[in-house]
FIMI-626932 format. One record per atom (N, C-alpha, C, CB): residue number from 1; chain; atom name; x, y, z. Coordinates in steps of 0.2 Angstrom, whole numbers. Glycine has a CB too. Layout:
% FIMI-626932
+-----+-------+------+-------+-------+-------+
!  nr ! kette ! atom !    px !    py !    pz !
+-----+-------+------+-------+-------+-------+
! NUM !     A !   CA !     X !     Y !     Z !
...
+-----+-------+------+-------+-------+-------+
END
This chain:
% FIMI-626932
+-----+-------+------+-------+-------+-------+
!  nr ! kette ! atom !    px !    py !    pz !
+-----+-------+------+-------+-------+-------+
!   1 !     A !    N !    21 !   -40 !    43 !
!   1 !     A !   CA !    19 !   -34 !    41 !
!   1 !     A !    C !    19 !   -33 !    34 !
!   1 !     A !   CB !    22 !   -29 !    44 !
!   2 !     A !    N !    14 !   -31 !    30 !
!   2 !     A !   CA !    14 !   -31 !    23 !
!   2 !     A !    C !    17 !   -24 !    21 !
!   2 !     A !   CB !     8 !   -32 !    20 !
!   3 !     A !    N !    22 !   -24 !    16 !
!   3 !     A !   CA !    24 !   -18 !    13 !
!   3 !     A !    C !    19 !   -16 !     7 !
!   3 !     A !   CB !    32 !   -19 !    10 !
!   4 !     A !    N !    18 !   -10 !     7 !
!   4 !     A !   CA !    13 !    -7 !     2 !
!   4 !     A !    C !    16 !    -9 !    -5 !
!   4 !     A !   CB !    12 !     1 !     3 !
!   5 !     A !    N !    11 !   -10 !   -10 !
!   5 !     A !   CA !    13 !   -10 !   -17 !
!   5 !     A !    C !     9 !    -6 !   -21 !
!   5 !     A !   CB !    12 !   -18 !   -19 !
!   6 !     A !    N !    13 !    -2 !   -26 !
!   6 !     A !   CA !    10 !     2 !   -29 !
!   6 !     A !    C !     4 !     0 !   -34 !
!   6 !     A !   CB !    15 !     5 !   -33 !
!   7 !     A !    N !    -1 !     4 !   -34 !
!   7 !     A !   CA !    -7 !     1 !   -39 !
!   7 !     A !    C !    -5 !     3 !   -46 !
!   7 !     A !   CB !   -15 !     5 !   -37 !
!   8 !     A !    N !    -3 !    -3 !   -50 !
!   8 !     A !   CA !    -2 !    -1 !   -56 !
!   8 !     A !    C !    -8 !    -2 !   -61 !
!   8 !     A !   CB !     4 !    -7 !   -59 !
!   9 !     A !    N !    -8 !     1 !   -67 !
!   9 !     A !   CA !   -14 !     1 !   -71 !
!   9 !     A !    C !   -15 !    -6 !   -73 !
!   9 !     A !   CB !   -13 !     5 !   -76 !
!  10 !     A !    N !   -22 !    -8 !   -74 !
!  10 !     A !   CA !   -23 !   -14 !   -76 !
!  10 !     A !    C !   -21 !   -16 !   -84 !
!  10 !     A !   CB !   -31 !   -15 !   -75 !
!  11 !     A !    N !   -19 !   -22 !   -84 !
!  11 !     A !   CA !   -17 !   -24 !   -90 !
!  11 !     A !    C !   -23 !   -28 !   -94 !
!  11 !     A !   CB !   -11 !   -29 !   -90 !
!  12 !     A !    N !   -22 !   -28 !  -102 !
!  12 !     A !   CA !   -28 !   -30 !  -105 !
!  12 !     A !    C !   -26 !   -35 !  -110 !
!  12 !     A !   CB !   -32 !   -24 !  -108 !
!  13 !     A !    N !   -30 !   -40 !  -111 !
!  13 !     A !   CA !   -28 !   -45 !  -116 !
!  13 !     A !    C !   -34 !   -47 !  -120 !
!  13 !     A !   CB !   -24 !   -53 !  -112 !
!  14 !     A !    N !   -33 !   -49 !  -126 !
!  14 !     A !   CA !   -39 !   -50 !  -130 !
!  14 !     A !    C !   -41 !   -58 !  -129 !
!  14 !     A !   CB !   -38 !   -48 !  -139 !
!  15 !     A !    N !   -48 !   -59 !  -128 !
!  15 !     A !   CA !   -50 !   -65 !  -127 !
!  15 !     A !    C !   -56 !   -66 !  -132 !
!  15 !     A !   CB !   -53 !   -65 !  -119 !
!  16 !     A !    N !   -55 !   -70 !  -137 !
!  16 !     A !   CA !   -59 !   -69 !  -143 !
!  16 !     A !    C !   -62 !   -63 !  -145 !
!  16 !     A !   CB !   -64 !   -74 !  -141 !
!  17 !     A !    N !   -67 !   -61 !  -145 !
!  17 !     A !   CA !   -70 !   -55 !  -148 !
!  17 !     A !    C !   -70 !   -49 !  -142 !
!  17 !     A !   CB !   -76 !   -56 !  -151 !
!  18 !     A !    N !   -68 !   -51 !  -136 !
!  18 !     A !   CA !   -69 !   -47 !  -131 !
!  18 !     A !    C !   -62 !   -45 !  -127 !
!  18 !     A !   CB !   -74 !   -51 !  -126 !
!  19 !     A !    N !   -62 !   -41 !  -123 !
!  19 !     A !   CA !   -55 !   -39 !  -119 !
!  19 !     A !    C !   -56 !   -41 !  -112 !
!  19 !     A !   CB !   -53 !   -31 !  -120 !
!  20 !     A !    N !   -51 !   -44 !  -109 !
!  20 !     A !   CA !   -51 !   -46 !  -102 !
!  20 !     A !    C !   -45 !   -42 !   -99 !
!  20 !     A !   CB !   -49 !   -54 !  -100 !
!  21 !     A !    N !   -48 !   -38 !   -94 !
!  21 !     A !   CA !   -43 !   -34 !   -89 !
!  21 !     A !    C !   -41 !   -38 !   -83 !
!  21 !     A !   CB !   -47 !   -27 !   -87 !
!  22 !     A !    N !   -34 !   -37 !   -81 !
!  22 !     A !   CA !   -32 !   -41 !   -76 !
!  22 !     A !    C !   -27 !   -36 !   -72 !
!  22 !     A !   CB !   -29 !   -48 !   -78 !
!  23 !     A !    N !   -26 !   -38 !   -65 !
!  23 !     A !   CA !   -20 !   -34 !   -63 !
!  23 !     A !    C !   -13 !   -37 !   -63 !
!  23 !     A !   CB !   -21 !   -32 !   -56 !
!  24 !     A !    N !    -8 !   -34 !   -63 !
!  24 !     A !   CA !    -1 !   -36 !   -63 !
!  24 !     A !    C !     0 !   -41 !   -58 !
!  24 !     A !   CB !     4 !   -31 !   -63 !
!  25 !     A !    N !     5 !   -45 !   -59 !
!  25 !     A !   CA !     6 !   -50 !   -54 !
!  25 !     A !    C !     8 !   -48 !   -47 !
!  25 !     A !   CB !    12 !   -54 !   -56 !
!  26 !     A !    N !    12 !   -43 !   -45 !
!  26 !     A !   CA !    13 !   -40 !   -39 !
!  26 !     A !    C !     6 !   -37 !   -35 !
!  26 !     A !   CB !    19 !   -34 !   -40 !
!  27 !     A !    N !     3 !   -34 !   -39 !
!  27 !     A !   CA !    -3 !   -31 !   -37 !
!  27 !     A !    C !    -8 !   -37 !   -34 !
!  27 !     A !   CB !    -7 !   -25 !   -43 !
!  28 !     A !    N !    -9 !   -41 !   -39 !
!  28 !     A !   CA !   -14 !   -46 !   -37 !
!  28 !     A !    C !   -11 !   -51 !   -31 !
!  28 !     A !   CB !   -16 !   -52 !   -43 !
!  29 !     A !    N !    -5 !   -52 !   -30 !
!  29 !     A !   CA !    -2 !   -55 !   -24 !
!  29 !     A !    C !    -3 !   -51 !   -18 !
!  29 !     A !   CB !     6 !   -56 !   -25 !
!  30 !     A !    N !    -2 !   -44 !   -18 !
!  30 !     A !   CA !    -3 !   -40 !   -13 !
!  30 !     A !    C !   -11 !   -39 !   -10 !
!  30 !     A !   CB !     0 !   -32 !   -15 !
!  31 !     A !    N !   -15 !   -39 !   -15 !
!  31 !     A !   CA !   -22 !   -40 !   -14 !
!  31 !     A !    C !   -24 !   -45 !   -11 !
!  31 !     A !   CB !   -25 !   -38 !   -18 !
!  32 !     A !    N !   -22 !   -51 !   -13 !
!  32 !     A !   CA !   -23 !   -58 !   -10 !
!  32 !     A !    C !   -21 !   -59 !    -2 !
!  32 !     A !   CB !   -20 !   -64 !   -14 !
!  33 !     A !    N !   -14 !   -56 !    -2 !
!  33 !     A !   CA !   -12 !   -56 !     5 !
!  33 !     A !    C !   -16 !   -51 !    10 !
!  33 !     A !   CB !    -3 !   -55 !     5 !
!  34 !     A !    N !   -18 !   -46 !     8 !
!  34 !     A !   CA !   -23 !   -41 !    12 !
!  34 !     A !    C !   -28 !   -45 !    14 !
!  34 !     A !   CB !   -24 !   -36 !     8 !
!  35 !     A !    N !   -32 !   -47 !     9 !
!  35 !     A !   CA !   -38 !   -51 !    10 !
!  35 !     A !    C !   -37 !   -57 !    15 !
!  35 !     A !   CB !   -41 !   -55 !     2 !
!  36 !     A !    N !   -32 !   -61 !    14 !
!  36 !     A !   CA !   -30 !   -66 !    19 !
!  36 !     A !    C !   -30 !   -64 !    26 !
!  36 !     A !   CB !   -24 !   -69 !    17 !
!  37 !     A !    N !   -25 !   -58 !    26 !
!  37 !     A !   CA !   -24 !   -55 !    32 !
!  37 !     A !    C !   -30 !   -53 !    36 !
!  37 !     A !   CB !   -19 !   -50 !    31 !
!  38 !     A !    N !   -34 !   -50 !    32 !
!  38 !     A !   CA !   -40 !   -48 !    35 !
!  38 !     A !    C !   -46 !   -54 !    37 !
!  38 !     A !   CB !   -43 !   -43 !    29 !
!  39 !     A !    N !   -46 !   -59 !    34 !
!  39 !     A !   CA !   -50 !   -65 !    35 !
!  39 !     A !    C !   -47 !   -68 !    42 !
!  39 !     A !   CB !   -49 !   -69 !    29 !
!  40 !     A !    N !   -40 !   -68 !    43 !
!  40 !     A !   CA !   -37 !   -71 !    49 !
!  40 !     A !    C !   -38 !   -67 !    55 !
!  40 !     A !   CB !   -29 !   -72 !    47 !
!  41 !     A !    N !   -38 !   -60 !    53 !
!  41 !     A !   CA !   -38 !   -56 !    59 !
!  41 !     A !    C !   -45 !   -54 !    62 !
!  41 !     A !   CB !   -35 !   -49 !    58 !
!  42 !     A !    N !   -50 !   -54 !    57 !
!  42 !     A !   CA !   -57 !   -53 !    60 !
!  42 !     A !    C !   -61 !   -58 !    58 !
!  42 !     A !   CB !   -61 !   -47 !    56 !
!  43 !     A !    N !   -64 !   -62 !    63 !
!  43 !     A !   CA !   -68 !   -68 !    61 !
!  43 !     A !    C !   -75 !   -67 !    65 !
!  43 !     A !   CB !   -64 !   -74 !    63 !
!  44 !     A !    N !   -77 !   -61 !    66 !
!  44 !     A !   CA !   -83 !   -60 !    69 !
!  44 !     A !    C !   -89 !   -58 !    63 !
!  44 !     A !   CB !   -82 !   -54 !    73 !
!  45 !     A !    N !   -94 !   -56 !    65 !
!  45 !     A !   CA !  -100 !   -55 !    61 !
!  45 !     A !    C !   -99 !   -48 !    59 !
!  45 !     A !   CB !  -108 !   -55 !    65 !
!  46 !     A !    N !  -100 !   -46 !    52 !
!  46 !     A !   CA !   -99 !   -39 !    49 !
!  46 !     A !    C !  -102 !   -34 !    53 !
!  46 !     A !   CB !  -103 !   -39 !    42 !
!  47 !     A !    N !   -99 !   -29 !    54 !
!  47 !     A !   CA !  -101 !   -23 !    58 !
!  47 !     A !    C !  -107 !   -19 !    55 !
!  47 !     A !   CB !   -95 !   -18 !    59 !
!  48 !     A !    N !  -110 !   -16 !    60 !
!  48 !     A !   CA !  -116 !   -12 !    57 !
!  48 !     A !    C !  -116 !    -5 !    60 !
!  48 !     A !   CB !  -123 !   -16 !    58 !
!  49 !     A !    N !  -119 !     0 !    57 !
!  49 !     A !   CA !  -118 !     7 !    60 !
!  49 !     A !    C !  -113 !    11 !    57 !
!  49 !     A !   CB !  -118 !     7 !    67 !
!  50 !     A !    N !  -112 !    16 !    60 !
!  50 !     A !   CA !  -105 !    20 !    59 !
!  50 !     A !    C !   -99 !    18 !    62 !
!  50 !     A !   CB !  -106 !    26 !    63 !
!  51 !     A !    N !   -94 !    19 !    59 !
!  51 !     A !   CA !   -87 !    16 !    59 !
!  51 !     A !    C !   -83 !    22 !    58 !
!  51 !     A !   CB !   -86 !    10 !    54 !
!  52 !     A !    N !   -78 !    21 !    64 !
!  52 !     A !   CA !   -73 !    27 !    63 !
!  52 !     A !    C !   -66 !    22 !    63 !
!  52 !     A !   CB !   -73 !    33 !    70 !
!  53 !     A !    N !   -61 !    24 !    58 !
!  53 !     A !   CA !   -55 !    21 !    57 !
!  53 !     A !    C !   -49 !    25 !    57 !
!  53 !     A !   CB !   -55 !    17 !    50 !
!  54 !     A !    N !   -44 !    23 !    61 !
!  54 !     A !   CA !   -38 !    27 !    61 !
!  54 !     A !    C !   -32 !    22 !    57 !
!  54 !     A !   CB !   -36 !    30 !    68 !
!  55 !     A !    N !   -29 !    26 !    53 !
!  55 !     A !   CA !   -24 !    22 !    49 !
!  55 !     A !    C !   -17 !    25 !    50 !
!  55 !     A !   CB !   -25 !    21 !    41 !
!  56 !     A !    N !   -12 !    22 !    51 !
!  56 !     A !   CA !    -5 !    25 !    52 !
!  56 !     A !    C !    -1 !    23 !    47 !
!  56 !     A !   CB !    -2 !    22 !    58 !
!  57 !     A !    N !     2 !    27 !    42 !
!  57 !     A !   CA !     6 !    25 !    37 !
!  57 !     A !    C !    13 !    26 !    39 !
!  57 !     A !   CB !     4 !    29 !    30 !
!  58 !     A !    N !    18 !    22 !    39 !
!  58 !     A !   CA !    25 !    23 !    39 !
!  58 !     A !    C !    29 !    22 !    33 !
!  58 !     A !   CB !    27 !    19 !    45 !
!  59 !     A !    N !    31 !    26 !    30 !
!  59 !     A !   CA !    35 !    26 !    23 !
!  59 !     A !    C !    42 !    27 !    23 !
!  59 !     A !   CB !    32 !    31 !    18 !
!  60 !     A !    N !    46 !    23 !    20 !
!  60 !     A !   CA !    53 !    24 !    20 !
!  60 !     A !    C !    54 !    30 !    16 !
!  60 !     A !   CB !    58 !    18 !    18 !
!  61 !     A !    N !    59 !    34 !    18 !
!  61 !     A !   CA !    61 !    40 !    14 !
!  61 !     A !    C !    67 !    38 !    10 !
!  61 !     A !   CB !    62 !    46 !    19 !
!  62 !     A !    N !    67 !    41 !     4 !
!  62 !     A !   CA !    73 !    40 !    -1 !
!  62 !     A !    C !    79 !    44 !     2 !
!  62 !     A !   CB !    71 !    42 !    -8 !
!  63 !     A !    N !    84 !    42 !     3 !
!  63 !     A !   CA !    90 !    44 !     6 !
!  63 !     A !    C !    93 !    49 !     1 !
!  63 !     A !   CB !    94 !    38 !     9 !
!  64 !     A !    N !    92 !    49 !    -5 !
!  64 !     A !   CA !    94 !    53 !   -11 !
!  64 !     A !    C !    91 !    59 !   -10 !
!  64 !     A !   CB !    93 !    50 !   -18 !
!  65 !     A !    N !    84 !    60 !    -8 !
!  65 !     A !   CA !    81 !    66 !    -6 !
!  65 !     A !    C !    84 !    70 !    -1 !
!  65 !     A !   CB !    74 !    64 !    -4 !
!  66 !     A !    N !    87 !    67 !     4 !
!  66 !     A !   CA !    90 !    70 !     9 !
!  66 !     A !    C !    96 !    74 !     9 !
!  66 !     A !   CB !    91 !    67 !    15 !
!  67 !     A !    N !   100 !    73 !     3 !
!  67 !     A !   CA !   105 !    76 !     2 !
!  67 !     A !    C !   104 !    84 !     0 !
!  67 !     A !   CB !   108 !    73 !    -3 !
!  68 !     A !    N !    99 !    85 !    -3 !
!  68 !     A !   CA !    96 !    92 !    -4 !
!  68 !     A !    C !    90 !    93 !     0 !
!  68 !     A !   CB !    96 !    93 !   -10 !
!  69 !     A !    N !    89 !    99 !     1 !
!  69 !     A !   CA !    82 !   101 !     4 !
!  69 !     A !    C !    77 !   100 !    -1 !
!  69 !     A !   CB !    81 !   108 !     8 !
!  70 !     A !    N !    72 !    95 !     2 !
!  70 !     A !   CA !    66 !    94 !    -4 !
!  70 !     A !    C !    60 !    99 !    -1 !
!  70 !     A !   CB !    64 !    86 !    -4 !
!  71 !     A !    N !    54 !    98 !    -5 !
!  71 !     A !   CA !    49 !   102 !    -3 !
!  71 !     A !    C !    46 !   102 !     3 !
!  71 !     A !   CB !    44 !   101 !    -8 !
!  72 !     A !    N !    47 !    96 !     6 !
!  72 !     A !   CA !    44 !    94 !    13 !
!  72 !     A !    C !    49 !    97 !    19 !
!  72 !     A !   CB !    43 !    85 !    14 !
!  73 !     A !    N !    55 !    99 !    16 !
!  73 !     A !   CA !    60 !   101 !    21 !
!  73 !     A !    C !    63 !    96 !    25 !
!  73 !     A !   CB !    58 !   107 !    25 !
!  74 !     A !    N !    64 !    91 !    23 !
!  74 !     A !   CA !    67 !    85 !    28 !
!  74 !     A !    C !    74 !    85 !    27 !
!  74 !     A !   CB !    64 !    78 !    25 !
!  75 !     A !    N !    77 !    84 !    33 !
!  75 !     A !   CA !    85 !    84 !    33 !
!  75 !     A !    C !    86 !    78 !    36 !
!  75 !     A !   CB !    87 !    91 !    38 !
!  76 !     A !    N !    92 !    76 !    36 !
!  76 !     A !   CA !    95 !    70 !    39 !
!  76 !     A !    C !    93 !    69 !    46 !
!  76 !     A !   CB !   103 !    71 !    39 !
!  77 !     A !    N !    92 !    74 !    51 !
!  77 !     A !   CA !    91 !    73 !    57 !
!  77 !     A !    C !    84 !    71 !    57 !
!  77 !     A !   CB !    92 !    79 !    61 !
!  78 !     A !    N !    80 !    74 !    53 !
!  78 !     A !   CA !    72 !    72 !    53 !
!  78 !     A !    C !    71 !    65 !    51 !
!  78 !     A !   CB !    67 !    77 !    48 !
!  79 !     A !    N !    76 !    63 !    46 !
!  79 !     A !   CA !    75 !    56 !    44 !
!  79 !     A !    C !    77 !    52 !    48 !
!  79 !     A !   CB !    78 !    55 !    38 !
!  80 !     A !    N !    82 !    53 !    53 !
!  80 !     A !   CA !    84 !    48 !    58 !
!  80 !     A !    C !    78 !    48 !    64 !
!  80 !     A !   CB !    92 !    50 !    62 !
!  81 !     A !    N !    76 !    54 !    65 !
!  81 !     A !   CA !    70 !    53 !    71 !
!  81 !     A !    C !    64 !    49 !    68 !
!  81 !     A !   CB !    67 !    60 !    74 !
!  82 !     A !    N !    62 !    50 !    61 !
!  82 !     A !   CA !    57 !    46 !    58 !
!  82 !     A !    C !    58 !    39 !    58 !
!  82 !     A !   CB !    55 !    49 !    52 !
!  83 !     A !    N !    64 !    37 !    56 !
!  83 !     A !   CA !    66 !    30 !    56 !
!  83 !     A !    C !    66 !    26 !    62 !
!  83 !     A !   CB !    72 !    28 !    53 !
!  84 !     A !    N !    66 !    29 !    68 !
!  84 !     A !   CA !    65 !    27 !    75 !
!  84 !     A !    C !    59 !    25 !    77 !
!  84 !     A !   CB !    68 !    31 !    79 !
!  85 !     A !    N !    54 !    27 !    73 !
!  85 !     A !   CA !    47 !    26 !    74 !
!  85 !     A !    C !    45 !    18 !    74 !
!  85 !     A !   CB !    43 !    30 !    70 !
+-----+-------+------+-------+-------+-------+
END
């Protein structure tokens, strides 16, 4: 399972009279890993027509936020129940 990586701003470097933009190393590696996983998982002809997609994201909560009630109203009990998913 791939852990998400924050999309950082592209970096720029001078290349002669022009500027070249590139992704930071962590972002580039994550994008390559996602592409490889997609190629290994799906080996059929491209889909055509309408497509419905359901995505489930599970994010780890910061335990420091649980010490005080935050805007989402998470408590330690809520965190424990979410961590069992």
